[in-house]
C-alpha positions as CSV (number, residue, x, y, z in Angstrom):
1,M,-17.3,13.2,-9.0
2,K,-17.7,9.6,-7.5
3,I,-14.6,9.2,-5.1
4,P,-13.2,5.8,-4.3
5,R,-13.1,5.1,-0.4
6,H,-10.0,2.9,-0.7
7,V,-7.3,3.8,-3.1
8,A,-4.2,1.7,-3.6
9,I,-1.1,2.3,-5.3
10,I,1.8,0.4,-6.9
11,M,4.5,2.9,-6.9
12,D,6.8,2.0,-9.8
13,G,9.4,3.8,-11.4
14,N,11.7,5.2,-9.1
15,G,14.9,3.5,-10.6
16,R,13.8,4.5,-14.1
17,W,13.2,8.1,-13.1
18,A,16.9,8.4,-11.8
19,E,18.5,6.5,-14.7
20,Q,16.6,9.1,-17.1
21,R,18.4,11.9,-15.4
22,G,21.7,10.2,-15.0
23,L,21.4,10.0,-11.1
24,P,21.8,7.0,-8.7
25,R,18.8,4.8,-7.8
26,S,18.7,6.3,-4.3
27,A,18.0,9.6,-5.8
28,G,14.9,8.1,-7.4
29,H,13.7,6.6,-4.3
30,R,14.0,10.1,-2.3
31,A,11.8,11.7,-5.1
32,G,9.5,8.9,-4.7
33,A,9.3,9.3,-1.2
34,D,8.4,13.3,-1.8
35,A,5.6,11.8,-4.2
36,V,4.3,9.9,-1.3
37,S,3.8,13.1,0.6
38,R,2.3,14.9,-2.3
39,G,-0.2,11.8,-3.3
40,L,-1.3,11.5,0.4
41,A,-2.0,15.4,0.7
42,I,-4.1,14.9,-2.8
43,A,-5.9,12.1,-1.6
44,Q,-7.0,13.7,1.5
45,E,-8.0,16.7,-0.1
46,F,-10.5,14.8,-2.4
47,G,-11.8,13.0,0.5
48,V,-10.1,9.4,0.1
49,E,-10.4,7.7,3.4
50,I,-7.7,5.0,2.9
51,L,-4.5,5.1,0.9
52,T,-2.8,2.0,0.5
53,L,0.8,2.2,-0.9
54,Y,2.9,-0.7,-2.0
55,A,6.2,0.3,-0.3
56,F,8.4,-2.6,-0.2
57,S,7.6,-6.2,-1.2
58,T,8.9,-9.6,-0.1
59,E,10.7,-9.6,-3.4
60,N,12.3,-6.7,-2.9
61,W,15.0,-8.3,-0.7
62,K,16.7,-9.7,-3.7
63,R,17.8,-6.2,-4.7
64,P,21.5,-5.2,-3.9
65,A,22.2,-4.8,0.0
66,A,23.1,-1.4,-0.5
67,E,19.8,-0.2,-2.2
68,V,17.7,-2.2,0.5
69,G,19.7,-0.6,3.1
70,A,19.2,2.9,1.8
71,L,15.4,2.0,1.5
72,M,15.2,1.2,4.9
73,G,17.0,4.3,6.1
74,L,14.8,6.4,3.9
75,L,11.8,4.9,5.5
76,V,12.9,5.6,9.0
77,E,13.7,9.3,7.8
78,F,10.2,9.6,6.0
79,L,8.6,8.7,9.3
80,T,10.7,10.8,11.5
81,A,10.4,13.8,9.4
82,K,6.9,13.7,8.3
83,M,5.0,12.0,11.3
84,P,4.7,15.5,13.1
85,E,2.9,16.9,10.2
86,M,0.6,14.0,9.2
87,H,-0.5,13.8,13.0
88,R,-1.5,17.4,12.6
89,N,-3.5,16.8,9.6
90,G,-5.2,13.6,11.3
91,V,-3.3,10.8,9.2
92,R,-3.7,7.6,10.9
93,L,-0.6,5.2,9.8
94,R,-0.9,1.5,9.5
95,T,1.2,-1.0,8.0
96,V,0.4,-4.7,6.4
97,G,3.0,-7.3,5.8
98,R,5.6,-9.3,7.6
99,S,6.9,-6.2,9.7
100,S,8.7,-8.5,12.1
101,G,11.1,-9.2,9.2
102,L,12.5,-5.5,8.8
103,P,15.4,-4.3,10.3
104,E,15.1,-3.0,13.9
105,A,15.4,0.6,13.2
106,A,12.7,0.5,10.6
107,R,10.6,-1.8,12.8
108,T,10.9,0.4,15.7
109,A,10.0,3.9,13.8
110,L,7.2,2.3,12.0
111,L,5.5,0.8,15.2
112,N,6.2,3.9,17.1
113,A,4.4,6.0,14.5
114,V,1.6,3.6,14.2
115,S,0.8,3.9,17.7
116,A,1.1,7.5,18.0
117,S,-1.1,7.9,15.2
118,A,-3.7,5.4,16.2
119,G,-6.3,7.9,17.4
120,N,-6.3,9.8,14.2
121,G,-9.1,9.4,11.7
122,T,-9.0,12.0,9.0
123,I,-7.3,9.5,6.5
124,T,-5.7,6.0,6.7
125,L,-2.4,5.8,5.2
126,N,-1.6,1.9,4.9
127,L,2.0,1.1,4.1
128,A,2.6,-2.1,2.5
129,L,6.0,-3.3,3.9
130,N,7.9,-6.6,3.4
131,Y,4.5,-7.4,1.9
132,G,3.5,-9.9,-0.6
133,G,-0.1,-11.1,-1.7
134,R,1.0,-14.6,-1.9
135,A,2.6,-14.3,1.7
136,E,-0.5,-12.8,3.0
137,I,-2.8,-15.8,1.9
138,A,-0.3,-18.4,3.1
139,D,0.0,-16.7,6.4
140,A,-3.8,-16.5,6.8
141,A,-3.8,-20.2,5.7
142,S,-1.3,-21.0,8.5
143,R,-3.7,-18.9,11.1
144,I,-6.6,-21.0,10.2
145,A,-4.7,-24.4,10.4
146,A,-3.6,-23.4,13.7
147,D,-6.9,-22.4,15.0
148,A,-8.5,-25.3,13.6
149,A,-5.7,-27.5,15.4
150,A,-6.4,-25.7,18.8
151,G,-10.3,-26.4,18.5
152,K,-11.0,-22.6,17.9
153,L,-12.5,-23.1,14.3
154,D,-14.7,-25.7,12.4
155,P,-12.5,-26.1,9.0
156,G,-15.9,-27.1,7.3
157,K,-17.1,-23.4,8.3
158,V,-14.4,-21.8,6.5
159,D,-15.8,-19.7,3.6
160,E,-14.6,-16.5,2.0
161,A,-15.9,-14.2,4.8
162,V,-14.2,-16.5,7.5
163,F,-11.0,-16.4,5.3
164,A,-10.9,-13.0,5.0
165,K,-10.9,-12.3,8.8
166,Y,-7.6,-13.8,8.9
167,L,-5.9,-11.5,6.5
168,Y,-3.6,-8.5,7.5
169,A,-6.2,-5.8,7.7
170,P,-9.4,-7.5,7.7
171,D,-11.3,-4.4,9.1
172,L,-10.3,-2.4,6.1
173,P,-12.6,-2.5,2.9
174,D,-11.2,-3.8,-0.3
175,P,-9.7,-1.1,-2.4
176,D,-12.1,0.5,-4.9
177,L,-9.2,1.7,-7.3
178,L,-5.9,0.2,-7.7
179,I,-3.2,2.7,-9.5
180,R,0.0,1.4,-11.1
181,T,2.4,3.9,-12.3
182,S,5.2,3.3,-15.0
183,G,3.0,1.7,-17.6
184,E,3.6,-2.1,-16.2
185,M,0.4,-4.1,-16.9
186,R,0.8,-6.4,-13.8
187,L,-0.4,-6.7,-10.3
188,S,3.2,-7.8,-8.9
189,N,2.0,-9.8,-6.0
190,F,0.0,-6.7,-4.5
191,L,-3.2,-7.4,-2.8
192,L,-4.2,-10.2,-4.8
193,W,-7.2,-11.5,-2.4
194,E,-8.5,-7.8,-2.0
195,S,-8.3,-6.6,-5.8
196,A,-10.8,-9.4,-7.0
197,Y,-13.3,-6.8,-8.1
198,T,-10.9,-3.6,-7.6
199,E,-11.0,-1.1,-10.7
200,L,-7.5,-0.5,-12.0
201,Y,-5.8,2.1,-13.6
202,V,-2.5,2.2,-15.3
203,T,-0.4,5.2,-16.4
204,D,2.9,5.6,-18.0
205,C,3.7,8.2,-15.5
206,L,6.7,7.3,-13.2
207,W,5.8,7.7,-9.7
208,P,7.9,10.6,-8.6
209,D,6.2,12.5,-11.4
210,F,2.8,11.4,-10.1
211,D,1.0,14.6,-9.4
212,R,-2.3,16.3,-9.0
213,A,-3.0,16.0,-12.5
214,E,-2.3,12.4,-12.8
215,F,-4.2,11.6,-9.8
216,E,-7.2,13.4,-11.1
217,K,-6.7,11.5,-14.4
218,A,-7.2,8.2,-12.3
219,L,-10.1,9.7,-10.2
220,A,-11.9,10.7,-13.5
221,S,-11.5,7.3,-14.9
222,Y,-13.1,5.6,-11.9
223,A,-15.6,8.1,-11.6
224,G,-16.8,7.1,-15.2
225,R,-17.1,3.2,-14.6
226,D,-19.9,1.1,-13.8
227,R,-18.8,-1.4,-11.0
228,R,-20.9,-4.7,-11.1
229,F,-18.9,-6.8,-8.9
230,G,-19.5,-9.7,-11.3
231,N,-23.0,-8.9,-12.0
232,H,-24.4,-8.6,-15.4
233,A,-27.1,-6.1,-16.5
């Protein structure tokens, strides 16, 4: 089976999963964190090289303060508990987004984990935190403008290839496959530039229930597609 090199996932449905069971939303987020560990192991088993997960968007700050606080605490807990195992399994952790805007404890735990795993090379787990696709493009444009003003860049030579070098992770290839759980048919401001020719797969499965069978369905769907990148046969 043809395996995508880079898989991105919009992990949606934690809240609905909890509501269906009469549980607080925090229970859904905790179940979602367990699904992250499960999904990472499955991706690694199938030979996926990069797994990018939409963990916290720039819009998520609008949620109730208690829920945001619980999410940040869960991030610290996840990194503390899971990094030793991920390190043993050769997982390299990276992050994209405005990480400087995260609470200090979350930012410190994240940067420490990124630094500690920098030498690993079996699979890259790329967490999109305080991330927005429009914010990424705006930040890239800002850095381009600054370099142009400083005389480091000729504005007339800014093309798509040059622009891409100013994105958050210019060394990573664009996603081959983007999976969205919970059945919503939208990108939700995720990897807008990078997903120009990414294959999309949407499942009604809520993220905490996303398991090996669901991952295999997504991979099988991808394997059966003919990627033309805008070219017509």
